[in-house]
DSSP file (Angstrom, degrees, kcal/mol; ACC not computed):
  #  RESIDUE AA STRUCTURE BP1 BP2  ACC     N-H-->O    O-->H-N    N-H-->O    O-->H-N    TCO  KAPPA ALPHA  PHI   PSI    X-CA   Y-CA   Z-CA
    1    1 A M              0   0    0      0, 0.0     2,-0.4     0, 0.0    14,-0.1   0.000 360.0 360.0 360.0 139.0  108.8  107.0   86.3
    2    2 A V        -     0   0    0     12,-0.1     2,-0.2     1,-0.1    11,-0.1  -0.671 360.0-123.9 -88.4 134.6  106.2  106.6   83.6
    3    3 A S        -     0   0    0     -2,-0.4     2,-0.3     9,-0.1    11,-0.2  -0.511  26.6-164.1 -74.3 143.1  102.5  106.6   84.6
    4    4 A E  E     -A   13   0A   0      9,-2.9     9,-2.7    -2,-0.2     2,-0.5  -0.920  23.5-108.9-125.9 155.3  100.4  103.6   83.5
    5    5 A R  E     -A   12   0A   0     -2,-0.3    18,-0.4     7,-0.2     2,-0.3  -0.724  30.9-128.7 -87.9 126.8   96.7  103.1   83.3
    6    6 A C     >  -     0   0    0      5,-2.5     4,-1.3    -2,-0.5    18,-0.2  -0.536   5.0-144.9 -73.6 133.0   95.2  100.8   85.9
    7    7 A I  T  4 S+     0   0    0     16,-2.6    45,-0.1    -2,-0.3    -1,-0.1   0.597  97.2  44.9 -75.9  -8.9   92.9   98.1   84.5
    8    8 A I  T  4 S+     0   0    0     15,-0.3    -1,-0.1     3,-0.1    16,-0.1   0.887 129.5  15.6 -96.5 -57.3   90.7   98.3   87.6
    9    9 A C  T  4 S-     0   0    0      2,-0.1    -2,-0.1     1,-0.0     3,-0.1   0.672  89.5-133.2 -95.3 -17.8   90.2  102.0   88.3
   10   10 A G     <  +     0   0    0     -4,-1.3     2,-0.2     1,-0.3    -3,-0.1   0.432  60.2 131.7  82.5  -1.9   91.3  103.4   85.0
   11   11 A R        -     0   0    0     -6,-0.1    -5,-2.5     1,-0.1     2,-0.5  -0.511  62.5-114.3 -84.3 153.8   93.5  106.1   86.6
   12   12 A F  E     +A    5   0A   0     -7,-0.2     2,-0.3    -2,-0.2    -7,-0.2  -0.773  46.1 167.7 -87.6 124.9   97.1  106.8   85.6
   13   13 A K  E     -A    4   0A   0     -9,-2.7    -9,-2.9    -2,-0.5     3,-0.1  -0.912  38.6-145.0-136.5 160.6   99.5  105.9   88.4
   14   14 A N  S    S+     0   0    0     -2,-0.3     2,-0.4   -11,-0.2   -12,-0.1   0.734  82.6  57.3 -95.4 -28.7  103.2  105.4   88.9
   15   15 A E  S    S+     0   0    0    -11,-0.1    11,-2.2   -14,-0.1     2,-0.3  -0.872  71.2  79.8-114.8 138.8  103.2  102.6   91.4
   16   16 A G  E     -B   25   0B   0     -2,-0.4     2,-0.3     9,-0.3     9,-0.2  -0.983  65.4 -73.0 165.4-161.2  101.7   99.2   91.2
   17   17 A I  E     -B   24   0B   0      7,-2.7     7,-2.9    -2,-0.3     2,-0.5  -0.847  27.2-133.8-124.8 160.4  102.1   95.7   89.8
   18   18 A E  E     -B   23   0B   0     -2,-0.3     2,-0.5     5,-0.2     5,-0.2  -0.968  16.5-174.8-116.0 132.9  101.9   94.1   86.4
   19   19 A I  E >  S-B   22   0B   0      3,-3.0     3,-1.6    -2,-0.5    -2,-0.0  -0.990  79.9 -14.9-125.8 120.3  100.1   90.9   85.8
   20   20 A L  T 3  S-     0   0    0     -2,-0.5    -1,-0.1     1,-0.3     3,-0.1   0.894 130.1 -54.7  51.8  43.5  100.3   89.4   82.3
   21   21 A D  T 3  S+     0   0    0      1,-0.2     2,-0.4    -3,-0.0    -1,-0.3   0.617 115.1 118.5  66.7  16.4  101.7   92.8   81.1
   22   22 A K  E <   -B   19   0B   0     -3,-1.6    -3,-3.0     2,-0.0     2,-0.3  -0.927  61.0-126.7-113.7 140.7   98.6   94.7   82.5
   23   23 A F  E     -B   18   0B   0    -18,-0.4   -16,-2.6    -2,-0.4     2,-0.4  -0.670  21.1-175.7 -94.3 135.4   99.0   97.3   85.2
   24   24 A I  E     -B   17   0B   0     -7,-2.9    -7,-2.7    -2,-0.3   -18,-0.1  -0.995  29.4-125.6-124.5 122.5   97.1   97.4   88.6
   25   25 A C  E  >  -B   16   0B   0     -2,-0.4     4,-2.6    -9,-0.2    -9,-0.3  -0.197  22.1-110.3 -67.5 160.1   97.8  100.5   90.7
   26   26 A A  H  > S+     0   0    0    -11,-2.2     4,-2.5     1,-0.2     5,-0.2   0.837 116.7  54.0 -60.0 -36.1   99.1  100.1   94.3
   27   27 A E  H  > S+     0   0    0    -12,-0.3     4,-2.2     2,-0.2    -1,-0.2   0.924 111.7  43.2 -67.2 -43.9   95.8  101.4   95.7
   28   28 A C  H  > S+     0   0    0      2,-0.2     4,-2.7     1,-0.2    -2,-0.2   0.879 113.3  53.0 -68.8 -37.6   93.7   98.8   93.8
   29   29 A E  H  X S+     0   0    0     -4,-2.6     4,-2.7     2,-0.2     5,-0.2   0.941 110.1  48.1 -60.1 -47.3   96.2   96.1   94.7
   30   30 A E  H  X S+     0   0    0     -4,-2.5     4,-1.3     1,-0.2    -2,-0.2   0.921 113.2  47.2 -60.6 -45.5   95.9   97.0   98.4
   31   31 A T  H  < S+     0   0    0     -4,-2.2     4,-0.4     1,-0.2    -1,-0.2   0.917 113.0  49.9 -62.4 -43.2   92.1   97.0   98.3
   32   32 A L  H >< S+     0   0    0     -4,-2.7     3,-1.2     1,-0.2    -2,-0.2   0.933 110.6  46.9 -62.9 -48.2   92.0   93.7   96.4
   33   33 A V  H 3< S+     0   0    0     -4,-2.7    -1,-0.2     1,-0.3    -2,-0.2   0.726 114.4  48.8 -70.5 -19.5   94.4   91.8   98.7
   34   34 A N  T 3< S+     0   0    0     -4,-1.3     2,-0.5    -5,-0.2    -1,-0.3   0.385  89.6  99.9 -98.4   3.5   92.5   93.1  101.8
   35   35 A T  S <  S-     0   0    0     -3,-1.2     2,-0.1    -4,-0.4    -4,-0.0  -0.781  78.9-119.1 -91.9 129.3   89.1   92.2  100.4
   36   36 A D    >   -     0   0    0     -2,-0.5     3,-1.8     1,-0.1     6,-0.4  -0.395  17.8-126.6 -64.7 139.9   87.6   88.9  101.8
   37   37 A I  T 3  S+     0   0    0      1,-0.3    -1,-0.1     5,-0.1     6,-0.1   0.672 110.3  57.8 -66.3 -14.6   86.9   86.4   99.0
   38   38 A C  T 3  S+     0   0    0      4,-0.1    -1,-0.3     5,-0.0     2,-0.2   0.575  85.1 101.7 -87.1 -10.8   83.3   86.1  100.2
   39   39 A D  S X> S-     0   0    0     -3,-1.8     3,-1.1     1,-0.1     4,-0.9  -0.527  76.9-132.9 -75.3 138.0   82.7   89.8   99.7
   40   40 A S  H 3> S+     0   0    0      1,-0.3     4,-1.6    -2,-0.2    -1,-0.1   0.779 105.7  65.3 -62.2 -25.7   80.8   90.7   96.5
   41   41 A M  H 3> S+     0   0    0      1,-0.2     4,-2.5     2,-0.2    -1,-0.3   0.837  93.5  60.4 -65.5 -31.3   83.5   93.4   95.8
   42   42 A Y  H <> S+     0   0    0     -3,-1.1     4,-2.3    -6,-0.4    -1,-0.2   0.919 104.6  48.1 -61.9 -43.7   86.1   90.6   95.4
   43   43 A D  H  X S+     0   0    0     -4,-0.9     4,-2.2     2,-0.2    -1,-0.2   0.880 109.4  53.8 -63.6 -37.5   84.0   89.2   92.5
   44   44 A M  H  X S+     0   0    0     -4,-1.6     4,-2.3     2,-0.2    -2,-0.2   0.925 108.8  48.5 -62.7 -44.0   83.8   92.6   91.0
   45   45 A Y  H  X S+     0   0    0     -4,-2.5     4,-2.4     1,-0.2    -2,-0.2   0.913 109.5  52.7 -62.2 -42.6   87.6   93.0   91.1
   46   46 A K  H  X S+     0   0    0     -4,-2.3     4,-2.5     1,-0.2    -1,-0.2   0.918 110.6  47.6 -58.8 -43.5   88.0   89.6   89.5
   47   47 A E  H  X S+     0   0    0     -4,-2.2     4,-2.8     2,-0.2    -1,-0.2   0.892 110.5  51.3 -66.8 -39.4   85.7   90.6   86.7
   48   48 A L  H  X S+     0   0    0     -4,-2.3     4,-2.5     2,-0.2    -1,-0.2   0.893 111.1  48.7 -64.2 -38.8   87.5   93.9   86.1
   49   49 A I  H  X S+     0   0    0     -4,-2.4     4,-2.4     2,-0.2     5,-0.2   0.941 112.9  47.3 -65.4 -47.0   90.8   92.1   86.0
   50   50 A K  H  X S+     0   0    0     -4,-2.5     4,-3.1     1,-0.2     5,-0.4   0.935 113.4  48.5 -58.3 -46.7   89.5   89.6   83.5
   51   51 A K  H  X S+     0   0    0     -4,-2.8     4,-2.4     1,-0.2     5,-0.3   0.918 112.1  48.9 -60.8 -44.4   87.9   92.3   81.4
   52   52 A G  H  X S+     0   0    0     -4,-2.5     4,-1.0    -5,-0.2    -1,-0.2   0.885 117.0  41.3 -63.6 -40.0   91.1   94.4   81.4
   53   53 A I  H  X S+     0   0    0     -4,-2.4     4,-1.7     2,-0.2    -2,-0.2   0.947 119.7  41.2 -74.0 -50.1   93.3   91.4   80.4
   54   54 A Y  H  X S+     0   0    0     -4,-3.1     4,-2.3    -5,-0.2    -2,-0.2   0.834 111.2  55.0 -73.1 -32.0   91.0   89.9   77.8
   55   55 A S  H  X S+     0   0    0     -4,-2.4     4,-1.5    -5,-0.4    -1,-0.2   0.896 110.1  47.5 -68.2 -36.9   89.9   93.1   76.2
   56   56 A C  H  <>S+     0   0    0     -4,-1.0     5,-2.7    -5,-0.3     4,-0.5   0.880 111.7  50.2 -69.5 -37.2   93.5   94.1   75.6
   57   57 A Q  H ><5S+     0   0    0     -4,-1.7     3,-0.8     1,-0.2    -2,-0.2   0.894 109.1  51.6 -66.4 -39.7   94.3   90.7   74.1
   58   58 A A  H 3<5S+     0   0    0     -4,-2.3    -1,-0.2     1,-0.3    -2,-0.2   0.840 109.8  49.8 -65.5 -33.1   91.3   90.9   71.8
   59   59 A E  T 3<5S-     0   0    0     -4,-1.5    -1,-0.3    -5,-0.2    -2,-0.2   0.555 115.6-116.9 -82.2  -7.9   92.5   94.2   70.5
   60   60 A G  T < 5       0   0    0     -3,-0.8    -3,-0.2    -4,-0.5    -2,-0.1   0.725 360.0 360.0  79.3  21.8   96.0   92.9   70.0
   61   61 A L      <       0   0    0     -5,-2.7    -4,-0.2    -6,-0.2    -5,-0.1   0.442 360.0 360.0 -90.5 360.0   97.6   95.2   72.5
């Protein structure tokens, strides 16, 4: 299995999910789905996902 770079933590991992062709590792996915939407960390994760998706689109990747 090929390692991919997580758009949240930046680490290369083998397991995770892809959203709009962008990879989120299993650890970040688990943390995200278990974070309450009222928690400030949830907003941070949302921003990291947006940044990861939109920065790659802007670069044409």
